[in-house]
N, C-alpha and C positions, 0 to 999 in steps of 0.2 A: 541499407541498414538491415542487419540480420538479427532482429530482436526475437528472443525466445523466452519461453517459460522455463526457468531452471528447476523450480520445485513449487508444490502447492501444499497448503496447510489449513487446518481448521481446529477448533476447540469448542466443545459444548458449553464450557463455563468461562467466566471472566479471567483475565490475567494472561501472563506470558510464561513460557513459550507456547506456541501452537504446535500441534502434532503434524508431522509430515505425512501426507497421504499419497496413494497412488493416483487419485483423482479427486477433484471437488466438483460439485454441481452448482452452477450459478442459476438463480431463480430470478426472473424479471421482477423489478420493483421490490425485491426482498433481500437479496444478498447470497451468501454462501449457505447452501442447505446444511443445517445442523450446526452452524457456527453461532456463538453467543451474540455477535454483533449484527446478525441478520434481523430483518424486520423493517416495516415501514417507518417506525419511530426509533429514534436514537436511545440507546441505553447508556450512553457515555457521559459521565460527569455533568458539566453545566449544559450540555446539549440534550440531556435526558428529556424525552417526551416531544422533542422537535422532529420535523421530518428528517429521516436518516440519510444524510449525505456521505456516510462513512460505511457503506455496506460491504465494500471490498477494500482491503489495504494491500498496496503493492510496495515492495522495496527492491531496489536495484542491487544486484550482487556486487557491483563495483564499489558500493559503500563498504562492504566487508573487506574488499581488497585495500581500500584506503585506510581502514582502521588497523589492519594486521601489522604494519610496520611499527606502530606505536604500542603494540602489545595488547590490543583489545581484540580478542578472538570472538567473532560472532558467526554463527552458522545460520543457514536458511531456517526460518520459522521462529528463531529465538527472540526476535523483536516484535513478534505478534502479527506478522504479515500473513495474508492469505496466499499471495502470489509473489514469488521471488523471480525477478527478471534478470536477463543478461543481454547487453547490447542495446538497451533502450534508455536514452537520457530522460528518465521520467520527470526529473525536477525541472526540465526545460519545456515541458509540454504546456500548451495553452489551455486555459479553462474550456471545458466542453469537448476536448479531444476524445475521440472514441477509439478504443482498442478492441480489435477483433481477435479473439482467442479461440484456439481449437477450431472445430467445424462450424459452430454456430453462436457461441457466446460473444456478446458485445457489452462492454462497460464504458461509462462516460466519466472522465476524470473531473472531480469536483473541487479539489484543493490539495494542499500539502498537509501531512500529518503534523499535528502540534504535539510533540512528544512530551511525556511526563516522567516523573521520578521512578516509575516502575522499572525503567531501564537500569536503575542503579543495582538491581538484583543480578544483572549480567556483569557489569563492571562499573565501579563508582565514577569512572571518567566518561562513560558512554554518553550520558545526557549532555554534558558539556561539549562533546564532539559533534552531536547531531542537532543541537540547538545552540549555535555559536553566537554569543552576544557581541555585537560590533561596538566600536567606539562611539558611534552616533546613537546607540541605544537600540538599534534595529537587531533583529535576530535572523540568522540564516538557518533555515530548517532543512535538514538532510534526511529525515527519518521516513522518507517515502511519500506516496500520494494516496489519496482516498478516491473512491469511485462509487457510482451506483450502477446497478445492472439494468441494461436496456433490453437485452435479449438473452435468454437463458441458454445453457448448454454445459457440457462436461469439459473441464480443463485439466490437462495432464502436463507433467514435466516433458519437455521436448517440443511442445506445441509452438508453432510460429505465432508471432504477434504482428498484426498488421495495423498500422497507425492511420487514422482518418482525422485529419486536422480540419476543424470547422472553417468554412469559407470566410467567415467574418472574425477569425481568431484575433483576439486582442487581449492585452493585459498579461499579468503573471498570476500564477496560482497563489491563493491566499490560504491561511490556515482554516481548517474545518473541524 
């Protein structure tokens, strides 16, 4: 697997899109330095004040490729992710999988993003594409994964991503 960082993004305030940067700095147990979502406690909706399991948001560029043929144009950073990946099946990762980014950064995947209607600002069809309701009432979530920072470091576009699957990997990612 040739997984790489396609682009990195951050934003000091809430909302989307995030600004594309030359690099971002990940801070252990905190998140992306200077990003609104960083910190030990969540600032997000119903999770506000709880331990922050959403310090870093990753989206796979393959999602953009999937959306393009139906006329939904999305570019890196537009959906609010901190890291856009290429070549990494992030939605298939096991809970607790660690991703090594750049020279020293390590993040641990905590769950899938539970997207909300802020995506309607990009395209009114987008939320329905990344949160697909199934006949049985379940929802397939495709809007990326969330992670916490285990070890800090600088992350840049072009950095390789090394995947470390937990020895006792079991289960599927749940919304966080």
